[in-house]
C-alpha angles and dihedrals in degrees: 000000000000100000136074086246123151097191096263116114117238133210116250122200108233112207094202102097103034121165114269137203118202091344095309128103108267098232095183092057092043089054090053091049092048090051092052091047095048092045088058090062096254122121115167116120124186123198138151141209092254103040116118090004091300095314100102094082089049089051088052089055094049099041101034117011097048093044106042135046111265094240092054097070141041119227127196128184139164144234112229116219092203091064094053115095102149138021089258092058094072095063091036093057093044094051090047089053091053089051094045093050094040094229137123094219143008120234093212125021124187138191098233124243104341111196140153110294131007104015097050092042089053094051091049095045091054094042092239095163091056089044090054091055090051091053089051090052089051091053093243093115127035100189128018128205143119143249114240138211101156139099126295089242093058092044091057091049093050093049091048091051096040112039087162090079108113102189140000129216116213138174106255132167137132094262094054099044092104097020104142091218102039095033092191095168093055093048090050093051092050091054093045092052088056095041091237114159112248128219112195124218126184095022089159092037097244091313094308093116091049091059105046128153114292092243091057092047090050090057090053091047092053088064099035110015095189098042120101124222088248091058090054090053092049093047090051094060092035089059093060117100115243097029106127101171135020116200122211120187094218114194102176143026094256092059090047093052093048094047094048090051090052093053097041104098087354114218118203119222116274119230091259091049091051089053090051092052089050091052093049092046091054091050093046093052090058087070109073113225136163106264096226118148095193094240087148096214085133097058105061095066099036106124091204094049093235114171091222099181091052091050088053090047089056093055094042091053091051090052098044099044104029087234125131103167101066097039091049091050088051090049092049091056092043094055092052088071103026141029126288124242088250090058091070111123094193094239091149096225091124095050092050092062102032110120090200092054092229120177089237097169092055092043091052090053091051094045092048088059089056104037105026101037109120118236111250 
């Protein structure tokens, strides 16, 4: 194995959902969160070219790179296929990332969001796997891999064609293990069979598994009164062999504190706890929800400025909690600063970048009937 990895999963700080102030990343708060994270003995930071509208890598520079020795932390970032339109763009984006982050090299570098179709075709057409090896030889990248949202069949093909891949980042959580679209369990098994180190993203499913129905949370609390639902989700993936890093997109100090507590003297799930998670998963899946992880890839290019993940969150909350009043109040405030579901023009931009492959146009039509229908 290529890493200094002792078989115990570690917590990675995802810089995707950082706290904001007036629409800008709140650097002061991020600095405090970084300090707490580093003081716990953890040091893996994950960012990307497109996070926070391009400002996540800058936040990494201000909160981490300028304030800590380079050899004291690990920094990962990603190359976005949808921003590559010519061979020159690959180096151009990479050099911009180095400048944004204020570093001479990245510890981990990923081809971002490989999936069946456009993204993978783009990476292949511009020889991005070969390019990654060249950057390694130049000392600009230490470890090279990719994040993945595609099918198990494509994953096998990629790994056959590119044995140079050193790690793979997949969406993995207890709710998605048997998800027929995400197919997390199958992806995990493929990587385990090949002994490829796994980095986990969306372990709490974009916050969904941190905000479960009260009756499910009560069952968890009966076993561990002081443990949050989020900690159960993190312990689930942390208990799986082969998982070397678990990313959490922490957006506030409370999440940071809870996650650090979970990974300090980490305790894998017992057999009885695994059975409890399975029971709760089965019950949860009986409630239909929109499987959005709030990655927000869909929002940047929306011509109607619809905050699609927040629209989905409104509907999911209504379904999960049998409550219309609070979600509709939330939606009313949301649409004062962004588009309504009924504003969708069905351009398809959102669907082309959605890692969850959601039928967003159809969902917007259905949601508009619920949330935007005028009272007669």
